VEXTORMI-609212 format. One record per residue (C-alpha): residue number from 1; residue in three letters; y, x, z. Coordinates in steps of 0.2 Angstrom, whole numbers, plus 5000, padded with zeros to 4 digits. Layout:
N
@i = NUM, aa = ALA, yy = Y, xx = X, zz = Z $
...
// end
This chain:
77
@i = 1, aa = UNK, yy = 5148, xx = 4867, zz = 5254 $
@i = 2, aa = UNK, yy = 5148, xx = 4883, zz = 5247 $
@i = 3, aa = UNK, yy = 5138, xx = 4900, zz = 5253 $
@i = 4, aa = UNK, yy = 5156, xx = 4905, zz = 5255 $
@i = 5, aa = UNK, yy = 5161, xx = 4894, zz = 5265 $
@i = 6, aa = UNK, yy = 5146, xx = 4892, zz = 5277 $
@i = 7, aa = UNK, yy = 5145, xx = 4912, zz = 5279 $
@i = 8, aa = UNK, yy = 5163, xx = 4910, zz = 5286 $
@i = 9, aa = UNK, yy = 5157, xx = 4898, zz = 5300 $
@i = 10, aa = UNK, yy = 5156, xx = 4905, zz = 5317 $
@i = 11, aa = UNK, yy = 5140, xx = 4895, zz = 5321 $
@i = 12, aa = UNK, yy = 5122, xx = 4893, zz = 5316 $
@i = 13, aa = UNK, yy = 5119, xx = 4884, zz = 5301 $
@i = 14, aa = UNK, yy = 5104, xx = 4873, zz = 5299 $
@i = 15, aa = UNK, yy = 5095, xx = 4865, zz = 5283 $
@i = 16, aa = UNK, yy = 5085, xx = 4851, zz = 5282 $
@i = 17, aa = UNK, yy = 5075, xx = 4852, zz = 5268 $
@i = 18, aa = UNK, yy = 5075, xx = 4836, zz = 5258 $
@i = 19, aa = UNK, yy = 5059, xx = 4826, zz = 5252 $
@i = 20, aa = UNK, yy = 5063, xx = 4828, zz = 5233 $
@i = 21, aa = UNK, yy = 5074, xx = 4844, zz = 5234 $
@i = 22, aa = UNK, yy = 5077, xx = 4858, zz = 5218 $
@i = 23, aa = UNK, yy = 5090, xx = 4866, zz = 5228 $
@i = 24, aa = UNK, yy = 5086, xx = 4881, zz = 5239 $
@i = 25, aa = UNK, yy = 5094, xx = 4881, zz = 5255 $
@i = 26, aa = UNK, yy = 5109, xx = 4893, zz = 5260 $
@i = 27, aa = UNK, yy = 5107, xx = 4911, zz = 5260 $
@i = 28, aa = UNK, yy = 5112, xx = 4910, zz = 5281 $
@i = 29, aa = UNK, yy = 5103, xx = 4895, zz = 5284 $
@i = 30, aa = UNK, yy = 5088, xx = 4894, zz = 5295 $
@i = 31, aa = UNK, yy = 5077, xx = 4880, zz = 5290 $
@i = 32, aa = UNK, yy = 5071, xx = 4866, zz = 5301 $
@i = 33, aa = UNK, yy = 5055, xx = 4857, zz = 5300 $
@i = 34, aa = UNK, yy = 5057, xx = 4837, zz = 5298 $
@i = 35, aa = UNK, yy = 5050, xx = 4831, zz = 5315 $
@i = 36, aa = UNK, yy = 5058, xx = 4813, zz = 5319 $
@i = 37, aa = UNK, yy = 5048, xx = 4814, zz = 5335 $
@i = 38, aa = UNK, yy = 5058, xx = 4826, zz = 5342 $
@i = 39, aa = UNK, yy = 5075, xx = 4818, zz = 5339 $
@i = 40, aa = UNK, yy = 5076, xx = 4811, zz = 5358 $
@i = 41, aa = UNK, yy = 5076, xx = 4831, zz = 5362 $
@i = 42, aa = UNK, yy = 5092, xx = 4833, zz = 5355 $
@i = 43, aa = UNK, yy = 5102, xx = 4816, zz = 5356 $
@i = 44, aa = UNK, yy = 5111, xx = 4822, zz = 5373 $
@i = 45, aa = UNK, yy = 5114, xx = 4840, zz = 5366 $
@i = 46, aa = UNK, yy = 5134, xx = 4843, zz = 5369 $
@i = 47, aa = UNK, yy = 5141, xx = 4843, zz = 5350 $
@i = 48, aa = UNK, yy = 5128, xx = 4838, zz = 5342 $
@i = 49, aa = UNK, yy = 5128, xx = 4820, zz = 5340 $
@i = 50, aa = UNK, yy = 5144, xx = 4812, zz = 5342 $
@i = 51, aa = UNK, yy = 5149, xx = 4793, zz = 5344 $
@i = 52, aa = UNK, yy = 5162, xx = 4787, zz = 5329 $
@i = 53, aa = UNK, yy = 5170, xx = 4771, zz = 5328 $
@i = 54, aa = UNK, yy = 5168, xx = 4768, zz = 5309 $
@i = 55, aa = UNK, yy = 5157, xx = 4775, zz = 5295 $
@i = 56, aa = UNK, yy = 5163, xx = 4791, zz = 5283 $
@i = 57, aa = UNK, yy = 5155, xx = 4791, zz = 5267 $
@i = 58, aa = UNK, yy = 5151, xx = 4809, zz = 5261 $
@i = 59, aa = UNK, yy = 5151, xx = 4812, zz = 5242 $
@i = 60, aa = UNK, yy = 5147, xx = 4829, zz = 5234 $
@i = 61, aa = UNK, yy = 5155, xx = 4826, zz = 5219 $
@i = 62, aa = UNK, yy = 5161, xx = 4812, zz = 5206 $
@i = 63, aa = UNK, yy = 5147, xx = 4806, zz = 5195 $
@i = 64, aa = UNK, yy = 5151, xx = 4807, zz = 5176 $
@i = 65, aa = UNK, yy = 5141, xx = 4793, zz = 5166 $
@i = 66, aa = UNK, yy = 5137, xx = 4797, zz = 5148 $
@i = 67, aa = UNK, yy = 5131, xx = 4786, zz = 5137 $
@i = 68, aa = UNK, yy = 5111, xx = 4791, zz = 5132 $
@i = 69, aa = UNK, yy = 5106, xx = 4800, zz = 5115 $
@i = 70, aa = UNK, yy = 5089, xx = 4805, zz = 5108 $
@i = 71, aa = UNK, yy = 5096, xx = 4820, zz = 5104 $
@i = 72, aa = UNK, yy = 5103, xx = 4827, zz = 5121 $
@i = 73, aa = UNK, yy = 5089, xx = 4820, zz = 5129 $
@i = 74, aa = UNK, yy = 5075, xx = 4828, zz = 5117 $
@i = 75, aa = UNK, yy = 5060, xx = 4837, zz = 5127 $
@i = 76, aa = UNK, yy = 5062, xx = 4854, zz = 5125 $
@i = 77, aa = UNK, yy = 5048, xx = 4863, zz = 5114 $
// end
C-alpha cells in the first residue's frame, strides 16, 4: 500500500513493526508495540477482528528469481 493510499484513508492507520524489518513505517502511521498478551482486549472491538469463511492470501508482488552470479553478488569494497 502506498503512502498516498494510506493518507487518503479517513481512519487511523497503525503500524506493527516487524522483528527484522528494514522498512520505515508510513508517515501517518501510529506505531504499536507488540504485546500478544493484550490481544484479548481488542477481540470484541467492532470492525477490528472479522470472522471469515476462507483464508485469503496477500501477496505484495511477484517474486523474480535470477540465477546467482558472483559478479552481481560481490561484496562492495
